C-alpha positions as CSV (number, residue, x, y, z in Angstrom):
1,M,62.3,35.6,166.3
2,P,62.0,39.4,166.1
3,K,59.1,40.8,164.3
4,R,59.9,42.2,160.9
5,R,57.9,44.7,159.0
6,E,57.9,45.2,155.3
7,V,59.5,48.4,154.2
8,R,59.6,49.9,150.8
9,Y,63.3,50.5,150.0
10,T,63.2,53.6,147.9
11,M,62.2,56.3,150.3
12,P,62.2,60.0,149.5
13,R,65.1,62.0,150.9
14,N,65.2,65.7,151.0
15,S,68.2,67.3,149.4
16,G,67.6,71.0,149.6
17,N,64.4,71.7,147.7
18,V,64.7,68.6,145.6
19,V,63.2,65.3,146.5
20,R,65.0,62.3,145.1
21,E,65.0,58.5,145.6
22,T,67.6,56.9,147.8
23,P,69.7,54.5,145.7
24,S,70.4,50.9,146.6
25,P,73.8,50.4,148.4
26,W,74.6,47.7,145.9
27,G,73.8,49.8,142.8
28,G,74.6,53.3,143.9
29,D,77.3,55.1,142.0
30,K,79.2,56.1,145.1
31,A,80.9,53.5,147.3
32,G,78.9,53.3,150.6
33,E,75.8,55.0,149.3
34,G,72.7,53.6,151.0
35,V,74.4,52.1,154.0
36,V,72.3,54.0,156.5
37,E,69.1,52.8,154.8
38,W,70.4,49.2,154.9
39,C,71.4,49.5,158.6
40,V,68.0,50.8,159.5
41,H,65.8,48.5,157.3
42,G,68.3,45.7,156.5
43,P,67.1,42.4,155.1
44,Q,63.5,43.6,155.2
45,I,64.2,45.6,152.0
46,P,62.3,43.6,149.3
47,G,64.8,42.0,147.1
48,G,67.6,43.5,149.3
49,K,70.9,41.7,149.4
50,E,73.0,40.9,152.4
51,L,75.6,43.5,153.1
52,A,78.8,41.6,153.8
53,P,80.8,42.8,156.8
54,A,84.0,43.0,154.6
55,R,82.3,45.3,152.1
56,L,80.9,47.5,154.9
57,I,84.4,47.7,156.5
58,Q,85.9,48.6,153.1
59,W,83.3,51.4,152.7
60,L,83.9,52.7,156.2
61,K,87.7,52.8,155.6
62,T,87.0,54.8,152.4
63,G,84.6,57.0,154.2
64,L,80.9,57.2,153.6
65,P,79.5,59.8,151.3
66,V,78.2,62.9,153.2
67,T,74.7,62.1,151.9
68,E,74.7,59.2,154.4
69,L,74.8,61.9,157.2
70,D,71.7,63.4,155.6
71,D,70.0,60.0,155.5
72,L,70.8,59.5,159.2
73,R,69.4,63.0,160.0
74,D,66.2,62.2,158.1
75,T,65.9,58.8,159.8
76,L,66.4,60.1,163.3
77,G,64.2,63.2,162.7
78,L,66.8,65.5,164.2
79,P,68.4,68.7,162.9
80,L,71.8,68.3,161.2
81,E,73.5,70.3,164.0
82,R,72.3,67.8,166.6
83,V,73.3,64.8,164.6
84,A,76.8,66.3,163.8
85,G,77.2,67.0,167.6
86,M,76.3,63.4,168.4
87,L,78.9,62.2,165.9
88,G,81.5,64.6,167.3
89,I,81.7,66.7,164.2
90,S,82.2,70.5,164.6
91,K,80.6,73.0,162.3
92,A,83.9,73.7,160.6
93,T,84.6,70.0,160.1
94,L,81.1,69.5,158.8
95,H,81.6,72.3,156.2
96,R,84.9,70.6,155.1
97,R,83.3,67.2,154.9
98,K,80.5,68.6,152.7
99,A,83.1,70.2,150.4
100,A,85.1,66.9,150.2
101,G,81.9,64.8,149.8
102,R,83.1,62.1,152.3
103,L,83.2,61.5,156.0
104,D,86.3,60.1,157.6
105,V,86.6,56.6,159.0
106,S,85.6,57.3,162.6
107,E,82.7,59.6,161.5
108,S,81.5,56.9,159.1
109,D,81.7,54.3,161.9
110,R,79.6,56.5,164.2
111,V,77.0,57.0,161.4
112,V,76.7,53.3,161.1
113,R,76.5,52.9,164.9
114,F,73.5,55.2,165.2
115,A,71.8,53.8,162.1
116,R,72.1,50.3,163.5
117,L,70.6,51.5,166.8
118,M,67.7,53.1,165.0
119,G,67.2,49.8,163.1
120,S,67.2,47.8,166.3
121,A,64.8,50.2,167.9
122,I,62.4,50.1,165.0
123,N,62.5,46.3,165.1
124,V,61.7,46.1,168.8
125,L,59.3,49.0,169.0
126,E,57.6,48.3,165.7
127,S,57.6,51.8,164.1
128,E,60.0,54.5,163.2
129,E,58.0,57.1,165.2
130,N,58.1,54.8,168.3
131,A,61.8,54.3,167.8
132,R,62.6,58.0,167.4
133,R,60.6,58.8,170.6
134,W,62.2,56.1,172.6
135,L,65.7,57.0,171.5
136,A,65.2,60.6,172.4
137,S,63.6,60.0,175.9
138,P,65.2,59.2,179.2
139,Q,65.1,55.5,179.9
140,V,65.0,53.9,183.4
141,G,67.1,51.0,182.1
142,L,69.9,53.4,181.4
143,G,69.7,55.1,184.7
144,G,67.6,57.9,183.3
145,A,70.0,58.6,180.4
146,V,68.7,59.4,176.9
147,P,69.7,56.5,174.5
148,L,71.0,58.8,171.7
149,E,73.2,60.6,174.2
150,Y,74.3,57.4,175.8
151,A,75.3,55.9,172.5
152,E,77.8,58.7,171.7
153,T,80.4,56.1,172.9
154,E,80.7,52.5,171.7
155,V,80.2,51.2,175.3
156,G,77.1,53.3,175.7
157,A,75.8,52.1,172.3
158,R,76.2,48.5,173.5
159,E,74.2,49.2,176.6
160,V,71.4,50.7,174.5
161,E,71.5,47.6,172.4
162,N,71.4,45.4,175.5
163,L,68.4,47.3,176.8
164,L,66.6,46.9,173.5
165,G,67.3,43.2,173.7
166,R,65.8,43.0,177.2
167,I,62.7,44.9,176.1
168,E,62.3,42.6,173.1
169,H,62.5,39.5,175.4
170,G,60.2,41.1,178.1
171,V,62.9,41.6,180.8
172,Y,62.9,45.4,180.8
173,S,64.7,46.8,183.8
């Protein structure tokens, strides 16, 4: 069984010069709010509820709030421009998404992809800092590729997940 660490759910999130608490995905006032946090910390959230796949799919089809992109940026510890590039979002499109307040379906799906990878990496490597460092460094098990870059495609993301699974079970290669 993978090691689980206890994580306080309400974590500060920078929003310009104001620090506010991240709302629960089940109690937030915007559909899909808190999805990144749930994907990263999942069932470890004290009192957290299971996020049903049907509900997640519904939120993805509606488009996640742009604030989820900010949450992903904070979680990965990367500049917004880098995260947008990994998600295939140009500067002009990012500006339009911010104005509209929502990401489109494919962008939302990619946000969840990276958030889940971060959650898996934290679970295997036991800390957010270790996970960030590992995801941003070339890995022998990926032929020297950087996991965050490799995961820009779904096939690459699966390979990163497979490598994390091998590390977790002691068969790193």
